[in-house]
Z-matrix of the N, CA and C atoms (Angstrom, degrees):
N
C 1 1.448
C 2 1.611 1 106.31
N 3 1.344 2 109.21 1 -45.73
C 4 1.576 3 111.98 2 -175.25
C 5 1.591 4 107.68 3 -61.96
N 6 1.191 5 119.13 4 -36.21
C 7 1.517 6 127.69 5 -178.25
C 8 1.586 7 103.30 6 -62.77
N 9 1.278 8 116.51 7 -47.14
C 10 1.626 9 112.62 8 -178.17
C 11 1.479 10 112.34 9 -68.13
N 12 1.434 11 124.83 10 -31.96
C 13 1.358 12 124.78 11 176.14
C 14 1.419 13 109.87 12 -70.18
N 15 1.440 14 118.81 13 -45.52
C 16 1.465 15 118.67 14 178.82
C 17 1.575 16 110.54 15 -59.02
N 18 1.403 17 115.61 16 -36.17
C 19 1.517 18 119.00 17 -173.73
C 20 1.517 19 104.05 18 -69.41
N 21 1.377 20 118.67 19 -41.24
C 22 1.495 21 118.13 20 177.92
C 23 1.488 22 117.27 21 -69.94
N 24 1.279 23 115.35 22 -31.97
C 25 1.514 24 120.84 23 169.30
C 26 1.370 25 115.95 24 -60.18
N 27 1.317 26 113.95 25 -44.92
C 28 1.558 27 120.95 26 -177.21
C 29 1.415 28 107.67 27 -73.53
N 30 1.368 29 124.58 28 -32.81
C 31 1.388 30 120.77 29 172.71
C 32 1.481 31 116.27 30 -66.28
N 33 1.388 32 117.67 31 -39.94
C 34 1.341 33 123.32 32 172.56
C 35 1.636 34 119.56 33 -55.15
N 36 1.300 35 105.96 34 -41.48
C 37 1.464 36 118.01 35 179.08
C 38 1.590 37 108.77 36 -64.39
N 39 1.392 38 112.33 37 -44.74
C 40 1.456 39 112.73 38 -175.81
C 41 1.483 40 107.95 39 -71.65
N 42 1.353 41 122.42 40 -32.76
C 43 1.474 42 125.02 41 -177.25
C 44 1.547 43 103.97 42 -64.18
N 45 1.211 44 119.12 43 -46.29
C 46 1.480 45 124.46 44 -173.52
C 47 1.564 46 107.62 45 -66.54
N 48 1.312 47 114.90 46 -40.72
C 49 1.573 48 115.59 47 179.91
C 50 1.434 49 108.86 48 -70.07
N 51 1.308 50 125.36 49 -32.44
C 52 1.414 51 125.97 50 177.70
C 53 1.530 52 109.60 51 -66.80
N 54 1.315 53 122.23 52 -39.38
C 55 1.395 54 128.50 53 -176.11
C 56 1.489 55 106.74 54 -70.80
N 57 1.338 56 121.43 55 -34.32
C 58 1.426 57 118.72 56 -174.95
C 59 1.539 58 110.40 57 -87.19
N 60 1.242 59 123.28 58 -18.35
C 61 1.441 60 126.65 59 175.99
C 62 1.472 61 111.09 60 -73.71
N 63 1.318 62 117.82 61 129.82
C 64 1.494 63 122.64 62 175.92
C 65 1.491 64 107.74 63 -84.10
N 66 1.231 65 120.24 64 123.75
C 67 1.534 66 125.96 65 172.85
C 68 1.509 67 113.09 66 -95.30
N 69 1.163 68 120.45 67 136.35
C 70 1.470 69 128.94 68 162.97
C 71 1.418 70 118.48 69 -65.61
N 72 1.313 71 125.60 70 126.31
C 73 1.471 72 119.61 71 179.81
C 74 1.353 73 111.50 72 -57.55
N 75 1.369 74 116.27 73 134.16
C 76 1.534 75 119.38 74 174.61
C 77 1.536 76 106.90 75 -90.98
N 78 1.349 77 111.68 76 -179.93
C 79 1.501 78 118.68 77 176.52
C 80 1.427 79 110.72 78 -61.42
N 81 1.329 80 120.59 79 -36.60
C 82 1.388 81 122.32 80 178.29
C 83 1.436 82 110.97 81 -65.86
N 84 1.291 83 121.37 82 -39.76
C 85 1.483 84 124.53 83 -179.34
C 86 1.530 85 111.86 84 -60.74
N 87 1.318 86 114.46 85 -44.26
C 88 1.446 87 124.32 86 179.57
C 89 1.470 88 112.72 87 -65.60
N 90 1.320 89 116.23 88 -37.11
C 91 1.486 90 124.38 89 178.34
C 92 1.535 91 105.10 90 -71.34
N 93 1.294 92 117.62 91 -39.88
C 94 1.525 93 121.01 92 178.10
C 95 1.545 94 108.68 93 -57.87
N 96 1.308 95 123.61 94 -38.43
C 97 1.314 96 127.78 95 -176.35
C 98 1.526 97 110.88 96 -69.39
N 99 1.281 98 113.05 97 -38.50
C 100 1.530 99 117.57 98 171.98
C 101 1.369 100 116.49 99 -62.16
N 102 1.398 101 116.24 100 -30.71
C 103 1.515 102 118.99 101 -174.97
C 104 1.448 103 112.45 102 -101.50
N 105 1.375 104 118.85 103 12.94
C 106 1.439 105 118.94 104 175.99
C 107 1.522 106 109.50 105 100.05
N 108 1.376 107 121.46 106 12.52
C 109 1.505 108 125.56 107 179.26
C 110 1.516 109 101.83 108 -71.32
N 111 1.370 110 114.08 109 174.32
C 112 1.474 111 120.78 110 179.80
C 113 1.641 112 102.65 111 -95.23
N 114 1.350 113 117.31 112 137.53
C 115 1.394 114 123.84 113 167.75
C 116 1.487 115 107.61 114 -130.64
N 117 1.285 116 112.44 115 148.90
C 118 1.439 117 119.48 116 -177.13
C 119 1.357 118 112.41 117 -110.97
N 120 1.316 119 115.72 118 127.78
C 121 1.583 120 125.07 119 177.26
C 122 1.472 121 108.35 120 -117.70
N 123 1.266 122 114.64 121 148.65
C 124 1.477 123 122.89 122 178.58
C 125 1.512 124 104.36 123 -70.98
N 126 1.178 125 118.60 124 139.21
C 127 1.493 126 129.39 125 177.08
C 128 1.532 127 109.07 126 -71.08
N 129 1.357 128 115.54 127 121.98
C 130 1.480 129 119.27 128 174.59
C 131 1.464 130 112.50 129 -92.88
N 132 1.269 131 116.40 130 136.58
C 133 1.454 132 124.01 131 179.80
C 134 1.528 133 111.04 132 -68.99
N 135 1.356 134 115.76 133 120.40
C 136 1.506 135 118.96 134 -179.10
C 137 1.596 136 108.31 135 -76.65
N 138 1.301 137 116.05 136 138.24
C 139 1.465 138 113.97 137 174.83
C 140 1.454 139 111.10 138 -64.12
N 141 1.374 140 115.74 139 143.13
C 142 1.426 141 125.04 140 -174.16
C 143 1.612 142 105.27 141 -72.50
N 144 1.359 143 112.87 142 123.57
C 145 1.534 144 120.38 143 177.84
C 146 1.492 145 105.80 144 -126.60
N 147 1.200 146 118.61 145 153.83
C 148 1.513 147 129.70 146 172.73
C 149 1.613 148 107.61 147 -69.13
N 150 1.207 149 119.65 148 130.82
C 151 1.537 150 121.60 149 177.58
C 152 1.445 151 106.70 150 -67.89
N 153 1.318 152 126.83 151 -24.15
C 154 1.418 153 127.50 152 -172.27
C 155 1.539 154 106.42 153 -125.29
N 156 1.394 155 113.90 154 126.86
C 157 1.390 156 117.80 155 -179.17
C 158 1.579 157 105.32 156 -92.75
N 159 1.408 158 114.96 157 127.75
C 160 1.446 159 122.69 158 -177.48
C 161 1.482 160 108.95 159 -65.95
N 162 1.309 161 113.73 160 136.77
C 163 1.422 162 119.96 161 175.29
C 164 1.509 163 112.00 162 -70.36
N 165 1.461 164 122.27 163 138.76
C 166 1.366 165 121.53 164 170.64
C 167 1.577 166 115.75 165 -53.01
N 168 1.231 167 115.66 166 144.44
C 169 1.452 168 117.73 167 173.42
C 170 1.503 169 115.47 168 -51.29
N 171 1.338 170 122.79 169 133.26
C 172 1.366 171 126.60 170 -178.71
C 173 1.526 172 113.99 171 -72.01
N 174 1.327 173 114.52 172 128.78
C 175 1.441 174 118.02 173 178.77
C 176 1.566 175 108.30 174 -78.23
N 177 1.284 176 114.06 175 134.13
C 178 1.508 177 119.72 176 -177.72
C 179 1.478 178 101.64 177 -93.82
N 180 1.430 179 114.40 178 129.44
C 181 1.477 180 121.19 179 172.45
C 182 1.409 181 109.07 180 -77.63
N 183 1.408 182 113.46 181 -48.86
C 184 1.568 183 117.52 182 -177.89
C 185 1.511 184 103.20 183 -157.72
N 186 1.379 185 113.40 184 153.43
C 187 1.464 186 120.07 185 171.90
C 188 1.591 187 112.14 186 -126.17
N 189 1.331 188 110.15 187 143.55
C 190 1.397 189 117.91 188 -178.50
C 191 1.546 190 112.99 189 -136.24
N 192 1.406 191 116.80 190 147.98
C 193 1.528 192 116.98 191 -179.65
C 194 1.554 193 105.91 192 -66.82
N 195 1.375 194 105.93 193 146.15
C 196 1.535 195 108.19 194 -178.80
C 197 1.598 196 103.48 195 -124.57
N 198 1.382 197 113.75 196 -167.58
C 199 1.445 198 118.74 197 -175.08
C 200 1.504 199 114.55 198 -66.01
N 201 1.280 200 119.93 199 152.32
C 202 1.481 201 122.56 200 168.67
C 203 1.585 202 109.52 201 61.62
N 204 1.355 203 121.91 202 25.82
C 205 1.379 204 125.65 203 177.03
C 206 1.492 205 115.39 204 81.64
N 207 1.426 206 113.91 205 11.10
C 208 1.431 207 115.17 206 -177.32
C 209 1.605 208 106.16 207 -79.16
N 210 1.415 209 109.10 208 174.86
C 211 1.500 210 114.80 209 169.11
C 212 1.514 211 108.03 210 -125.22
N 213 1.374 212 112.89 211 144.56
C 214 1.507 213 117.16 212 -179.89
C 215 1.518 214 104.84 213 -120.22
N 216 1.324 215 112.86 214 128.57
C 217 1.459 216 120.96 215 -175.13
C 218 1.633 217 104.22 216 -108.10
N 219 1.242 218 117.35 217 132.33
C 220 1.502 219 122.37 218 171.84
C 221 1.448 220 107.28 219 -83.65
N 222 1.342 221 122.56 220 119.24
C 223 1.577 222 122.09 221 179.37
C 224 1.532 223 111.04 222 -102.01
N 225 1.215 224 116.43 223 -33.95
C 226 1.462 225 114.53 224 -179.06
C 227 1.510 226 112.13 225 -159.57
N 228 1.371 227 119.52 226 156.46
C 229 1.486 228 126.77 227 177.76
C 230 1.500 229 100.86 228 -145.85
N 231 1.322 230 118.17 229 94.73
C 232 1.342 231 119.50 230 -170.61
C 233 1.561 232 115.09 231 -132.20
N 234 1.342 233 124.74 232 138.08
C 235 1.426 234 125.93 233 -179.14
C 236 1.553 235 106.70 234 -101.02
N 237 1.216 236 115.78 235 133.95
C 238 1.521 237 131.30 236 177.96
C 239 1.574 238 103.98 237 -126.61
N 240 1.288 239 120.12 238 108.79
C 241 1.444 240 122.96 239 -177.36
C 242 1.486 241 112.07 240 63.09
N 243 1.418 242 113.15 241 -114.96
C 244 1.477 243 114.75 242 175.39
C 245 1.518 244 114.64 243 -110.85
N 246 1.413 245 115.40 244 20.74
C 247 1.453 246 123.40 245 -175.09
C 248 1.405 247 109.86 246 -115.59
N 249 1.266 248 118.81 247 131.42
C 250 1.462 249 127.15 248 175.08
C 251 1.585 250 105.64 249 -100.59
N 252 1.347 251 119.94 250 121.32
C 253 1.430 252 125.41 251 175.25
C 254 1.493 253 115.71 252 -110.22
N 255 1.388 254 115.79 253 122.33
C 256 1.503 255 119.29 254 -177.91
C 257 1.536 256 104.34 255 -106.39
N 258 1.272 257 118.24 256 133.72
C 259 1.397 258 121.41 257 178.67
C 260 1.521 259 109.40 258 -122.42
N 261 1.290 260 121.93 259 131.15
C 262 1.509 261 124.69 260 -178.03
C 263 1.471 262 106.77 261 -131.80
N 264 1.289 263 114.48 262 163.69
C 265 1.406 264 123.34 263 175.89
C 266 1.655 265 107.30 264 -132.95
N 267 1.327 266 111.60 265 140.48
C 268 1.493 267 116.14 266 -173.39
C 269 1.581 268 105.22 267 -119.32
N 270 1.286 269 123.08 268 136.76
C 271 1.297 270 127.50 269 173.15
C 272 1.513 271 113.13 270 -140.98
N 273 1.344 272 115.95 271 154.27
C 274 1.506 273 119.96 272 -177.72
C 275 1.527 274 109.00 273 -149.59
N 276 1.281 275 115.48 274 148.58
C 277 1.566 276 116.89 275 172.08
C 278 1.448 277 112.56 276 -75.92
N 279 1.436 278 119.60 277 -13.54
C 280 1.419 279 118.65 278 -179.30
C 281 1.584 280 110.92 279 -77.54
N 282 1.213 281 114.39 280 145.92
C 283 1.626 282 117.15 281 -176.61
C 284 1.464 283 109.90 282 -61.98
N 285 1.390 284 115.76 283 -45.06
C 286 1.576 285 121.04 284 -172.07
C 287 1.545 286 103.19 285 -122.91
N 288 1.345 287 114.07 286 101.79
C 289 1.477 288 117.93 287 177.85
C 290 1.539 289 103.08 288 -136.47
N 291 1.257 290 124.01 289 96.75
C 292 1.441 291 126.16 290 167.31
C 293 1.554 292 113.33 291 -105.33
N 294 1.338 293 113.28 292 129.92
C 295 1.448 294 118.77 293 -178.32
C 296 1.372 295 108.96 294 -107.08
N 297 1.394 296 116.19 295 144.70
C 298 1.475 297 124.49 296 169.57
C 299 1.590 298 105.99 297 -116.07
N 300 1.310 299 116.78 298 120.89
C 301 1.386 300 124.60 299 179.38
C 302 1.450 301 110.66 300 -112.09
N 303 1.331 302 120.36 301 122.91
C 304 1.437 303 128.67 302 -177.90
C 305 1.537 304 106.73 303 -69.51
N 306 1.342 305 116.10 304 121.72
C 307 1.442 306 121.19 305 -171.94
C 308 1.512 307 108.56 306 -71.53
N 309 1.285 308 120.60 307 -32.24
C 310 1.433 309 121.62 308 175.77
C 311 1.456 310 114.08 309 -57.37
N 312 1.352 311 117.66 310 -23.98
C 313 1.480 312 124.19 311 -174.33
C 314 1.595 313 109.36 312 -94.46
N 315 1.310 314 119.69 313 -5.82
C 316 1.454 315 123.87 314 -177.20
C 317 1.544 316 106.83 315 -91.08
N 318 1.320 317 112.27 316 126.66
C 319 1.504 318 118.43 317 -179.25
C 320 1.507 319 114.23 318 -149.90
N 321 1.404 320 108.99 319 159.22
C 322 1.532 321 115.84 320 168.18
C 323 1.358 322 107.78 321 -117.62
N 324 1.382 323 117.10 322 135.82
C 325 1.486 324 120.65 323 176.54
C 326 1.459 325 110.91 324 -107.66
N 327 1.308 326 111.75 325 125.23
C 328 1.558 327 120.42 326 175.75
C 329 1.529 328 105.54 327 -68.85
N 330 1.323 329 116.14 328 114.10
C 331 1.469 330 120.39 329 -176.09
C 332 1.490 331 113.55 330 -67.52
N 333 1.472 332 113.65 331 -26.63
C 334 1.470 333 113.29 332 179.63
C 335 1.486 334 114.04 333 -76.87
N 336 1.300 335 117.85 334 -35.55
C 337 1.382 336 119.92 335 -179.56
C 338 1.631 337 119.35 336 -105.16
N 339 1.295 338 110.63 337 -12.72
C 340 1.542 339 123.02 338 177.49
C 341 1.577 340 103.45 339 71.06
N 342 1.242 341 119.01 340 23.48
C 343 1.501 342 120.78 341 172.66
C 344 1.405 343 114.29 342 -80.86
N 345 1.371 344 120.03 343 131.87
C 346 1.385 345 121.40 344 171.64
C 347 1.503 346 115.40 345 -87.32
N 348 1.378 347 116.36 346 133.23
C 349 1.429 348 120.86 347 -170.94
C 350 1.554 349 109.19 348 -119.44
N 351 1.308 350 118.16 349 113.61
C 352 1.473 351 121.28 350 -179.13
C 353 1.558 352 115.69 351 -74.64
N 354 1.308 353 116.96 352 174.27
C 355 1.406 354 124.18 353 177.53
C 356 1.516 355 112.45 354 -68.07
N 357 1.365 356 114.46 355 135.51
C 358 1.457 357 119.36 356 -178.78
C 359 1.718 358 110.46 357 -65.16
N 360 1.194 359 118.38 358 155.74
C 361 1.451 360 122.17 359 171.14
C 362 1.442 361 109.08 360 -121.43
N 363 1.424 362 114.38 361 151.20
C 364 1.482 363 119.59 362 175.93
C 365 1.530 364 109.39 363 -85.79
N 366 1.290 365 111.73 364 -176.56
C 367 1.506 366 118.79 365 179.91
C 368 1.463 367 114.03 366 -57.42
N 369 1.363 368 119.15 367 -23.09
C 370 1.498 369 118.91 368 -176.11
C 371 1.531 370 107.59 369 -95.40
N 372 1.338 371 119.53 370 -1.85
C 373 1.441 372 121.47 371 176.84
C 374 1.503 373 107.99 372 93.96
N 375 1.410 374 121.39 373 7.52
C 376 1.425 375 118.98 374 179.05
C 377 1.540 376 107.56 375 -84.68
N 378 1.357 377 114.59 376 147.40
C 379 1.428 378 124.39 377 177.20
C 380 1.427 379 107.16 378 -70.80
N 381 1.443 380 116.99 379 137.28
C 382 1.456 381 118.41 380 -179.19
C 383 1.488 382 110.18 381 -92.95
N 384 1.308 383 111.68 382 81.31
C 385 1.526 384 119.26 383 -179.73
C 386 1.683 385 109.29 384 -133.47
N 387 1.160 386 120.43 385 166.03
C 388 1.432 387 122.25 386 176.58
C 389 1.589 388 108.49 387 -77.39
N 390 1.321 389 112.07 388 144.97
C 391 1.440 390 119.95 389 174.58
C 392 1.522 391 115.40 390 45.17
N 393 1.382 392 107.14 391 57.88
C 394 1.490 393 113.84 392 179.98
C 395 1.554 394 116.63 393 -76.05
N 396 1.217 395 121.11 394 129.98
C 397 1.455 396 129.00 395 -178.99
C 398 1.491 397 106.85 396 -107.36
N 399 1.361 398 123.12 397 99.67
C 400 1.436 399 129.53 398 -178.24
C 401 1.555 400 107.43 399 -66.59
N 402 1.252 401 110.20 400 152.68
C 403 1.520 402 119.44 401 169.10
C 404 1.516 403 109.07 402 -131.60
N 405 1.341 404 116.04 403 -174.79
C 406 1.335 405 116.49 404 -175.25
C 407 1.592 406 112.02 405 -80.35
N 408 1.331 407 115.95 406 -10.21
C 409 1.390 408 126.66 407 177.33
C 410 1.629 409 110.02 408 -129.90
N 411 1.369 410 112.61 409 125.93
C 412 1.548 411 111.68 410 176.92
C 413 1.508 412 119.67 411 -52.16
N 414 1.410 413 111.55 412 -27.21
C 415 1.401 414 114.72 413 -177.97
C 416 1.532 415 111.99 414 -71.24
N 417 1.385 416 116.07 415 -15.95
C 418 1.441 417 118.91 416 178.97
C 419 1.502 418 113.59 417 -106.56
N 420 1.427 419 124.00 418 10.64
C 421 1.281 420 126.61 419 178.64
C 422 1.597 421 109.87 420 -67.38
N 423 1.373 422 114.98 421 144.94
C 424 1.532 423 112.91 422 -172.49
C 425 1.539 424 101.64 423 -126.21
N 426 1.410 425 111.69 424 160.92
C 427 1.451 426 122.71 425 168.24
C 428 1.476 427 107.57 426 -104.83
N 429 1.228 428 120.92 427 118.81
C 430 1.436 429 124.88 428 -176.14
C 431 1.574 430 110.95 429 -94.45
N 432 1.275 431 116.37 430 135.95
C 433 1.499 432 120.12 431 -178.17
C 434 1.559 433 106.94 432 -144.55
N 435 1.357 434 112.18 433 135.66
C 436 1.448 435 123.14 434 178.08
C 437 1.523 436 112.07 435 -91.45
N 438 1.266 437 119.06 436 109.57
C 439 1.515 438 119.11 437 -168.75
C 440 1.576 439 108.70 438 -107.02
N 441 1.407 440 116.01 439 31.17
C 442 1.443 441 114.86 440 -175.22
C 443 1.527 442 107.90 441 -71.58
N 444 1.367 443 120.00 442 -167.74
C 445 1.494 444 131.18 443 -173.26
C 446 1.515 445 104.10 444 -53.40
N 447 1.490 446 120.72 445 -33.97
C 448 1.426 447 117.92 446 -179.51
C 449 1.554 448 102.28 447 -97.54
N 450 1.329 449 113.04 448 120.64
C 451 1.581 450 115.63 449 -177.28
C 452 1.509 451 116.56 450 -56.86
N 453 1.386 452 108.07 451 142.30
C 454 1.495 453 113.52 452 -179.62
C 455 1.534 454 103.54 453 -104.52
N 456 1.344 455 113.63 454 147.14
C 457 1.448 456 120.49 455 -173.82
C 458 1.490 457 104.80 456 -107.90
N 459 1.309 458 124.42 457 135.51
C 460 1.440 459 130.41 458 176.48
C 461 1.562 460 102.73 459 -132.02
N 462 1.364 461 110.67 460 158.42
C 463 1.516 462 123.82 461 175.04
C 464 1.487 463 104.51 462 -153.49
N 465 1.402 464 104.26 463 159.27
C 466 1.567 465 115.77 464 174.01
C 467 1.535 466 105.79 465 -149.61
N 468 1.327 467 116.30 466 151.22
C 469 1.480 468 120.52 467 -173.77
C 470 1.585 469 103.33 468 -118.06
N 471 1.340 470 114.92 469 144.49
C 472 1.467 471 126.93 470 -176.66
C 473 1.495 472 112.48 471 -137.76
N 474 1.263 473 115.81 472 157.35
C 475 1.564 474 112.47 473 172.76
C 476 1.476 475 105.86 474 -64.94
N 477 1.298 476 113.88 475 143.51
C 478 1.584 477 118.67 476 -179.48
C 479 1.484 478 108.41 477 -71.78
N 480 1.312 479 113.17 478 143.01
C 481 1.480 480 120.66 479 173.32
C 482 1.580 481 107.20 480 -70.40
N 483 1.257 482 123.22 481 164.35
C 484 1.386 483 119.78 482 174.75
C 485 1.530 484 115.23 483 -68.44
N 486 1.351 485 113.10 484 158.82
C 487 1.442 486 117.79 485 -171.24
C 488 1.594 487 109.54 486 -62.49
N 489 1.364 488 115.45 487 -20.70
C 490 1.450 489 120.42 488 178.43
C 491 1.446 490 112.44 489 -75.27
N 492 1.338 491 120.40 490 -6.45
C 493 1.433 492 122.90 491 174.13
C 494 1.504 493 110.62 492 -97.07
N 495 1.386 494 115.80 493 100.57
C 496 1.532 495 116.64 494 178.55
C 497 1.535 496 120.83 495 -69.74
N 498 1.359 497 110.93 496 -21.41
C 499 1.515 498 116.81 497 -171.71
C 500 1.554 499 107.44 498 -135.95
N 501 1.327 500 107.85 499 156.81
C 502 1.559 501 113.57 500 171.27
C 503 1.545 502 107.92 501 -144.22
N 504 1.368 503 110.67 502 161.20
C 505 1.524 504 112.49 503 -178.94
C 506 1.601 505 95.27 504 -116.66
N 507 1.365 506 114.70 505 151.54
C 508 1.468 507 124.34 506 -177.40
C 509 1.423 508 107.44 507 -122.43
N 510 1.323 509 116.08 508 132.03
C 511 1.556 510 127.02 509 -176.67
C 512 1.400 511 108.28 510 -124.68
N 513 1.421 512 114.41 511 122.64
C 514 1.450 513 125.57 512 168.30
C 515 1.571 514 110.46 513 -125.99
N 516 1.351 515 117.64 514 142.48
C 517 1.427 516 116.15 515 -178.72
C 518 1.506 517 110.64 516 -66.92
N 519 1.395 518 108.55 517 141.68
C 520 1.458 519 113.05 518 179.98
C 521 1.476 520 117.16 519 78.36
N 522 1.271 521 118.21 520 0.10
C 523 1.484 522 122.55 521 -174.40
C 524 1.446 523 109.59 522 -126.21
N 525 1.379 524 123.93 523 127.81
C 526 1.502 525 120.83 524 175.77
C 527 1.483 526 113.63 525 -55.56
N 528 1.460 527 114.67 526 143.10
C 529 1.484 528 116.62 527 -171.22
C 530 1.598 529 112.68 528 -66.77
N 531 1.389 530 110.14 529 145.97
C 532 1.489 531 116.43 530 167.40
C 533 1.487 532 108.39 531 -93.54
N 534 1.406 533 114.51 532 105.53
C 535 1.486 534 115.14 533 -173.32
C 536 1.585 535 108.62 534 -105.32
N 537 1.424 536 108.30 535 147.28
C 538 1.524 537 112.33 536 175.21
C 539 1.530 538 117.87 537 67.35
N 540 1.281 539 114.79 538 37.94
C 541 1.509 540 114.97 539 -175.26
C 542 1.602 541 106.65 540 -93.56
N 543 1.440 542 109.71 541 123.80
C 544 1.438 543 114.49 542 173.75
C 545 1.658 544 115.11 543 -54.95
N 546 1.283 545 115.12 544 135.16
C 547 1.418 546 122.89 545 177.76
C 548 1.567 547 106.94 546 -84.83
N 549 1.298 548 118.78 547 123.40
C 550 1.478 549 121.73 548 173.17
C 551 1.462 550 112.15 549 -85.60
N 552 1.226 551 125.76 550 130.06
C 553 1.459 552 132.06 551 -170.71
C 554 1.442 553 102.67 552 -127.57
């Protein structure tokens, strides 16, 4: 019985010693790697990187005073295909300042033709704006925006003016007009 325990203990010591010793790869080991054998490499520490890349600060095209002491910044006026997208940002020194903008009163004016262009609607008749608050009548639908100390972003989509119209003016209720804005194409 003592011989079996001694033999088991000796085998365990030899196994631990073999694990602790570092072996250099032999020609057989490198050949095994080329044929799909298992090779062990030391793990290399990856440099710490942020999982989210912060967006660059938005360039403000123009700013206008808005309702209840807020400020509305025009961020982009861009045509993609046949759609013009207007992106704005609203901010306010007030801690709680939510604005409700009637969609039927939001428009883009083609400066070349003086034509008023209303907000696009999708196949279900919903206005294509951010944070749409539907009502019983489409004329009373609202675009909601949170203008607290952390700026709220809002957008609206319109049929694109013709390529011969280099600028547009943007009209939102309660906000001073954004006039003569170049259209990015």
